[in-house]
Backbone as a ProteinNet text record, in pm:
[ID]
protein_1_A
[PRIMARY]
XXXXXXXXXXXXXXXXXXXXXXXXXXXXXXXXXXXXXXXXXXXXXXXXXXXXXXXXXXXXXXXXXXXXXXXXXXXXXXXXXXXXXXXXXXXXXXXXXXXXXXXXXXXXXXXXXXXXXXXXXXXXXXXXXXXXXXXXXXXXXXXXXXXXXXXXXXXXXXXXXXXXXXX
[TERTIARY]
-2014.4	-1902	-1945.8	-2032	-2080.6	-2156.5	-2237.6	-2312.3	-2217.5	-2113	-2016.6	-1948.3	-1907.7	-1842.5	-1934.6	-2060.9	-2157.2	-2176	-2184	-2196.6	-2073.6	-1956.9	-1831.8	-1827	-1859.7	-1854.8	-1948.7	-2065.5	-2161.2	-2117.5	-2041.4	-2000.4	-1860.7	-1766.9	-1626.6	-1567	-1648.9	-1610.7	-1490.7	-1438.1	-1322.6	-1190.7	-1191.1	-1069.3	-1062.6	-946.9	-934.6	-937.3	-979.1	-992.1	-913.1	-836.3	-774.5	-836.3	-898.9	-959	-847.4	-853.8	-747.8	-810.1	-759.3	-808.3	-705.4	-721.9	-636.8	-726.3	-683	-751.9	-891.8	-997.1	-1132.6	-1161	-1107	-1122.1	-1054.3	-939.5	-869.9	-954.4	-1009.5	-1093.6	-1216.1	-1275.9	-1392.1	-1356.2	-1240	-1197.9	-1176.6	-1116.6	-1091.5	-1220.9	-1323	-1450.9	-1520.5	-1476.1	-1531.6	-1457.4	-1348	-1258.5	-1323.9	-1427.8	-1491.9	-1620.5	-1651.5	-1772.6	-1746	-1852.2	-1841.3	-1847.8	-1732.5	-1720	-1721.6	-1748.1	-1744.6	-1611.6	-1615.1	-1497	-1381.3	-1405.3	-1298	-1206.1	-1252.1	-1171.1	-1061.2	-936.1	-824.3	-730.5	-767.7	-683.9	-729.5	-669.2	-702.4	-572.3	-562.5	-450.5	-510.3	-462.1	-516	-401.9	-405.6	-302.4	-356.1	-301.2	-330.6	-477.5	-531.9	-669.5	-676.1	-795.5	-816.1	-889.1	-880.6	-940.3	-1092.3	-1146.9	-1292.6	-1331.5	-1453.1	-1498.9	-1492.1	-1528.3	-1526.1	-1385.4	-1286.9	-1150.2	-1090.3	-1116.4	-1057.8	-1126.1	-1256.8	-1326.7	-1278.4	-1264.2	-1214	-1073	-990.3	-852.6	-849.2	-928.2	-931.3	-991.2	-1100.2	-1163.2	-1068.5	-997.8	-903.4	-791.8	-742.6	-628.9	-667.3	-776.4	-811.9	-907.2	-1015.5	-1118.7	-1092.2	-1012.7	-976.1	-1096.2	-1190.9	-1304.1	-1271.1	-1321.9	-1301.6	-1360.2	-1291.7	-1332.7	-1475.5	-1520.7	-1655	-1763.3	-1749.6	-1849.3	-1848.8	-1731.4	-1717.2	-1784.3	-1756.8	-1813.2	-1964.2	-2015	-2159.6	-2227.6	-2177.1	-2233.9	-2220.7	-2101.8	-2079.7	-2166.4	-2179.4	-2261.6	-2408.5	-2456.2	-2593.6	-2614.2	-2521	-2531.1	-2525.7	-2434.1	-2427.4	-2553.4	-2609.5	-2735.8	-2848.4	-2858.5	-2966.7	-2953	-2832.2	-2814.6	-2754.3	-2687.6	-2624.4	-2677.7	-2750.5	-2812.2	-2719.2	-2606	-2518.2	-2454.2	-2402.2	-2334.3	-2183.6	-2113.5	-1967.6	-1896.5	-1962.4	-1897.9	-1934.9	-2006	-2051.1	-1940.4	-1838.5	-1730.4	-1597.7	-1513.2	-1380.2	-1292.9	-1188.8	-1105.4	-1039.3	-1012.9	-951.5	-1045.2	-1174.7	-1272.4	-1288.1	-1297.7	-1316.6	-1191.6	-1073.6	-950	-926.9	-984	-974.6	-1045.1	-1148.8	-1229.1	-1202.8	-1103.7	-1078.5	-1028.5	-1073.1	-1026.1	-939.6	-909	-836.5	-697.7	-598.7	-467.1	-476.3	-399.5	-407.4	-266.7	-251.3	-130.3	-169.6	-111.6	-137.9	-17.8	-45.1	59.9	29.1	133.9	112.9	244.8	237.4	354.6	369	491.8	509	505.4	496.3	484.5	341.3	246.5	106	52.4	11.9	-43	-195.3	-254.9	-401.8	-458.3	-417.4	-453.4	-327.6	-329	-209.1	-164.5	-35.6	21.1	-11	-28.8	-62.1	-190.9	-282.5	-407.6	-379.5	-286.9	-251.1	-176	-90.9	-20.1	-120	-223	-325.6	-404.2	-437.3	-509.4	-423.7	-295.6	-204	-197.3	-184.1	-176.7	-303.9	-417	-545.3	-571.8	-508.3	-535.3	-492.3	-585.2	-555.4	-512.6	-531.1	-497.3	-361	-341.4	-217	-210.8	-97.3	-88.2	53.8	60.9	189.8	176.7	289.2	288.8	404.6	374.1	476.1	458.3	556.4	558.7	664	623.4	714.4	765	894.3	951.3	937.9	892.9	883.8	762.3	674.8	557.8	440.7	381.8	262.2	139.1	21.8	-104.1	-122.6	-129.5	-153.4	-33.3	85.7	203.6	308.2	274.3	372.5	432.9	351	403.1	496.6	461.7	544.6	677.8	679.1	802.7	892.7	836	915.4	843.4	840.8	773.2	827.2	958.5	1018.2	974.4	987.1	948.3	800.4	720.1	573.9	536.7	593.1	563	608.9	726.9	778.1	687	641.8	553.7	420.7	364	235.8	252.2	357.8	378	402.9	481.4	503.4	371.8	291.7	161.3	71.7	65.6	-17.8	32.4	161	216.1	184.8	199	169.7	20.4	-64.4	-207	-287.4	-242.1	-310.7	-276.1	-153.6	-113.5	-188.3	-237.7	-314	-453.9	-503.5	-640	-648.5
3904.4	3929.9	3926.2	3830.7	3821.7	3948.8	3999.8	4123.3	4240.2	4248.4	4356.6	4345.6	4224.7	4205.5	4241.9	4204.4	4239.6	4391	4456	4602.3	4667.2	4624.1	4678.4	4660.8	4539.8	4510.3	4601.2	4631.6	4716.6	4863.7	4907	5048.1	5075.1	4983.1	5005.1	4885.2	4813.8	4686.2	4682.5	4795.7	4792	4766.4	4774.6	4755.9	4614.2	4549.2	4412.5	4410	4297.7	4280.4	4156.7	4172.5	4059.4	4052.8	3942.1	3924.5	3901.6	3971.8	3963.9	3961.9	3874.4	3870.1	3812.1	3848.6	3796.4	3720.7	3602.6	3519	3480.9	3523.5	3489.4	3548.2	3665.1	3725.2	3641.1	3584.1	3496	3373	3314.7	3196.1	3229.2	3344.8	3388.5	3396.7	3452.7	3463.8	3324.3	3234.5	3098.9	3022.3	3048.9	2980.4	3026.2	3136.6	3184.5	3127.2	3057.1	3015.5	2929.9	2856.8	2771	2830.8	2953.2	3019.3	3087.5	3113.1	3190.9	3337.7	3401.6	3540	3633.8	3761.7	3857.2	3850.7	3883.3	3874.8	3962	4057.3	4144.4	4075	3966.2	3895.8	3817.4	3843.9	3777.8	3705.6	3695.5	3621.4	3636	3553.9	3554	3549.6	3637.7	3635	3607.9	3501.4	3461.6	3450.3	3534.5	3538.8	3475.2	3365.2	3286.9	3246.5	3196.8	3145.9	3006.4	2969.5	2834.9	2750.1	2618.7	2528.5	2527.2	2512.3	2507.3	2561.9	2613.3	2659	2547	2425.8	2314	2290.5	2291.2	2262.6	2373.8	2499.5	2606.9	2614.6	2592.8	2595.7	2480.5	2362.9	2249.2	2277.8	2336.8	2368.7	2469.8	2575.3	2679.2	2624.4	2551	2496.2	2402.1	2316.8	2224.7	2301.6	2407.1	2481.9	2578.5	2651	2759.4	2712.9	2647.8	2609.6	2471.2	2394.4	2260	2164.4	2183.8	2091.2	1988.6	1869.4	1772.2	1823.8	1793.5	1844.5	1813	1690.5	1649.2	1729.5	1747.6	1824.6	1970.8	2026.5	2165.9	2188.2	2098.6	2114.3	2098.4	2005.5	1985.6	2112	2168.9	2291.8	2408.1	2426.5	2537	2521.3	2399.4	2375.3	2407	2371.5	2404	2556	2628.8	2775	2837.2	2789.9	2849.5	2819.7	2701.2	2671.1	2762.1	2777.8	2857.8	3007	3060.4	3205.8	3259.7	3175.5	3225	3156.5	3046.9	2981.3	2895.2	2851.4	2762.1	2661.3	2555.6	2452.9	2464.3	2415.3	2428	2346.8	2246	2161.1	2201.6	2312.1	2351.7	2408.5	2466.9	2527.1	2463.5	2446.6	2392.5	2442.3	2516.2	2574.4	2466.9	2350.2	2243.6	2199.8	2196	2155.5	2264.3	2390	2497.3	2515.7	2499.2	2516.2	2402.8	2286.8	2177.9	2215.8	2298.6	2336.8	2481.3	2545	2686.3	2711.5	2822.1	2866.2	2991.2	3031.7	3155.7	3128.3	3208.5	3196.5	3235.6	3165.7	3186.7	3202.3	3302.8	3319	3295.4	3192	3158.2	3200.5	3271.1	3322.8	3277.7	3242.3	3204	3214.6	3252.5	3252.3	3117.3	3066.9	2933.3	2932.7	3051.5	3059.1	3093.4	3078.3	3109	3005.5	3050.9	2958	2969.4	3043.9	3054.7	2970.1	2999.9	2916.6	2838.7	2708.4	2630.5	2648.7	2668.9	2685.6	2565.5	2450.3	2328.4	2344.8	2427.8	2448.8	2513.4	2608.7	2671.1	2572	2490.8	2389	2290.4	2253.3	2163	2229.9	2357	2429.8	2437.2	2465.3	2471.8	2336.6	2229.5	2095.4	2060.8	2107.4	2075.4	2158.4	2272.7	2365.3	2303.3	2298.2	2236	2337.6	2464.8	2568	2629.9	2747.2	2820.6	2859.4	2830	2854.7	2892.3	2972.3	3011.8	3007.2	2981.4	2968.4	3048.5	3129.2	3202	3167.6	3098.3	3070.4	3162.7	3243.5	3341	3286.1	3255.4	3202.8	3302.4	3252.2	3333.7	3423.6	3423.2	3512.3	3446.9	3521	3475.1	3511.7	3486.3	3504.1	3648.4	3663.2	3793.5	3886.5	3837.4	3922.5	3898	3825.5	3793.3	3918.7	4017.6	4141	4212.8	4214.2	4283.9	4213.5	4082	4005.9	4014	4004.7	4008.5	4093.2	4223.7	4315	4309.5	4296	4291	4165.6	4048.7	3922.9	3917.3	3967.4	3970.1	4058.8	4179.8	4274.7	4220.2	4160	4103.7	3993.1	3903.5	3793.7	3847.1	3944.8	4002.6	4076.7	4157	4232.7	4139.2	4034.5	3936.9	3871.9	3833	3771.5	3868.7	3993.3	4092.9	4120	4134.5	4160.6	4046.9	3923.8	3809.8	3799.9	3824.3	3797.3	3918.3	4038.4	4156.4	4178.7	4142.3	4159.5	4066.9	3954.7	3860.5	3912.6	4010	4061.2	4157.7
-18318.6	-18405.9	-18552.2	-18583.1	-18721.5	-18760.5	-18669.1	-18698.8	-18720.1	-18638.1	-18654.6	-18790.7	-18829.8	-18959	-19074.7	-19064.1	-19168.7	-19176.2	-19060.5	-19057.6	-19119.5	-19077.1	-19130.5	-19282.2	-19327.6	-19470.4	-19550	-19492.3	-19563	-19565.4	-19466.9	-19457.6	-19511.6	-19485.9	-19521.1	-19592.7	-19665.4	-19722.8	-19813.7	-19852.8	-19942.9	-19870.1	-19739.4	-19660.7	-19604.6	-19618.9	-19565.6	-19412.5	-19357.6	-19213.4	-19170	-19062.7	-18996.4	-18858	-18826	-18693.9	-18593.2	-18479.2	-18378.7	-18241.1	-18156.9	-18019.8	-17926	-17798.1	-17691.9	-17594.3	-17553.1	-17456	-17505.5	-17436.3	-17479.5	-17617.9	-17645.1	-17777.7	-17884.5	-17851.7	-17945.6	-17976.1	-17870.8	-17889.2	-17972.9	-17948	-18027	-18174.5	-18205.6	-18345.6	-18405.7	-18328.1	-18379.4	-18401.6	-18321.2	-18339.4	-18468	-18525.7	-18652.5	-18773.2	-18749.2	-18857.5	-18964.2	-18930.9	-19031.3	-19086.7	-19047.2	-19096.2	-19229.6	-19300.6	-19423.8	-19382.1	-19379.3	-19334.4	-19454.2	-19431.5	-19543	-19616.9	-19742.9	-19828.4	-19784.8	-19697.7	-19651	-19550.9	-19488.9	-19388.4	-19459.9	-19419.8	-19486.9	-19390.5	-19263.6	-19171.1	-19027.3	-18940.5	-18798	-18718.3	-18618.1	-18523.4	-18386	-18321.9	-18191.9	-18091.2	-17989.6	-17886.6	-17758.4	-17719.4	-17597.8	-17585.7	-17695.3	-17692.2	-17633.8	-17589.3	-17535.7	-17638.7	-17623.1	-17720.9	-17713.1	-17591.9	-17576.1	-17439.5	-17428.1	-17295.9	-17192.7	-17232.4	-17137.3	-17083.3	-17171.4	-17127.5	-17042.9	-17076	-16995.6	-16859	-16855.5	-16726	-16638	-16694.9	-16617	-16565.6	-16649	-16610.3	-16495.6	-16508.3	-16404.4	-16275.1	-16285.6	-16165.3	-16090.5	-16165.2	-16099.9	-16029.4	-16092.6	-16040	-15929.3	-15947.6	-15855.7	-15745.7	-15785.1	-15688.6	-15630.7	-15702.1	-15660.7	-15650.6	-15741.3	-15752.9	-15861	-15850.9	-15958.4	-16090.1	-16199.7	-16329.8	-16369.6	-16347.1	-16391	-16319.3	-16189.5	-16113.5	-16157.9	-16174.1	-16217.6	-16352.3	-16445.1	-16579.5	-16579.7	-16503.7	-16499.1	-16447.1	-16339.8	-16281.4	-16378.8	-16435.4	-16529.5	-16654.6	-16704.2	-16823.1	-16795.6	-16677.5	-16639	-16639.6	-16579.9	-16576.2	-16715.6	-16800.4	-16934.1	-17015.1	-16999	-17067.4	-17017.5	-16886.8	-16828.5	-16856.3	-16842	-16846.2	-16974.8	-17052.1	-17174.6	-17300.2	-17282.9	-17397.7	-17481.5	-17426.4	-17502.1	-17407.6	-17466	-17388.8	-17401.7	-17302.6	-17298.6	-17405.8	-17460.9	-17560.5	-17703.2	-17719.1	-17853.1	-17940.2	-17881.5	-17960	-17923.1	-18024.6	-18004.3	-18120.4	-18088.9	-18194.1	-18280.3	-18224.5	-18305	-18417.5	-18388	-18490.2	-18595.8	-18552.8	-18651.2	-18736.3	-18677.7	-18754.5	-18853.8	-18829.9	-18927.4	-19057.2	-19044.9	-19161.2	-19205.9	-19148.6	-19176.2	-19317.7	-19373.9	-19504.6	-19491.6	-19370.6	-19346.7	-19291.2	-19330.3	-19268.3	-19120.3	-19037.4	-18892.8	-18835.4	-18748.8	-18668.8	-18524.1	-18464.2	-18324.6	-18240.8	-18130.5	-18042.4	-17899.9	-17825.5	-17685.9	-17610.6	-17484.2	-17398.1	-17331.2	-17323.9	-17266.1	-17112.9	-17050.5	-16904.3	-16861.3	-16952.6	-16923	-16824.7	-16705.9	-16607.7	-16596.5	-16687.5	-16690.1	-16804	-16926.4	-17041.8	-17079.1	-17061.7	-17092.5	-17238.2	-17257.1	-17391	-17478.9	-17419.1	-17493.3	-17573.9	-17526.5	-17600.8	-17736.3	-17740.9	-17868.6	-17956.7	-17897.8	-17976.2	-18038.9	-17963.7	-18017	-18129.8	-18113.3	-18218.1	-18344.5	-18326.9	-18440.9	-18512.9	-18436.7	-18495.8	-18572.2	-18523.4	-18587.5	-18712.6	-18724.5	-18834.7	-18967.4	-19063.1	-19192.1	-19298.3	-19271.1	-19367.9	-19342.2	-19400	-19377.1	-19230.3	-19166.7	-19023.5	-18985.1	-18880.2	-18824	-18673.3	-18606.4	-18461.4	-18403.5	-18301.9	-18227	-18079.8	-18023.9	-17880.6	-17820.7	-17723.8	-17663.2	-17530.3	-17522.7	-17398.6	-17283.5	-17169.4	-17049.1	-17038.8	-17140	-17137.7	-17066	-16972.6	-16903.5	-16986	-16931.7	-17003.8	-17052.5	-17184.1	-17244.7	-17244.2	-17208.6	-17196.6	-17305	-17409.7	-17513.3	-17575.2	-17604.8	-17663.9	-17567.2	-17438.3	-17339.9	-17317	-17330	-17309.8	-17432.2	-17550	-17673.6	-17778.7	-17754.8	-17846.6	-17987.8	-18000.9	-18134.4	-18208.7	-18145.2	-18210	-18240.4	-18146.9	-18163.2	-18282.6	-18283.5	-18391.3	-18525.4	-18528.2	-18654	-18705.6	-18615.9	-18657.6	-18710	-18640.4	-18683	-18814.9	-18827.9	-18952.6	-19070.8	-19050.3	-19157.5	-19199.4	-19100.7	-19128.1	-19205.4	-19159.4	-19227.9	-19369.7	-19386	-19520.1	-19616.4	-19571.2	-19658	-19691.1	-19592.8	-19612.8	-19658.8	-19630.8	-19683.8	-19829	-19868.4	-20006.9	-20100.2	-20046.9	-20129.5	-20158.9	-20082.5	-20100.4	-20214.1
[MASK]
+++++++++++++++++++++++++++++++++++++++++++++++++++++++++++++++++++++++++++++++++++++++++++++++++++++++++++++++++++++++++++++++++++++++++++++++++++++++++++++++++++++++

């Protein structure tokens, strides 16, 4: 993501950028919140992101595979170290949002049974900068826009208008 932002900045740097992602993409954007990003970045929108790889894997393993959390995490952490070169505890959106310099809009459906809505509430609580929260009643994982397109669009447009105008 950093390479893409640097490339974009070098080619089209006059246009402001709002980082946006859903689910794993949302978490990826939140993990960048404390980094020194190109000057074109003016905000982050994260829809149903998880707090950390360790917590989402433990949650999924407990629910789907029904393995104890500690065993699941140990196995998953071994695999990520061997095949991906990182550990499950290296990133946590609560930590990056504590140090964030960017405005953040966090979105989540309260009926999400894949990524618990509580993870977004925790990220929001940890965020020390400008922050907004949209919880969509009845929306499952990644379906907030489909459940409440008007409310979703209004929240995103308000966020963009406030933060793009500052650039």
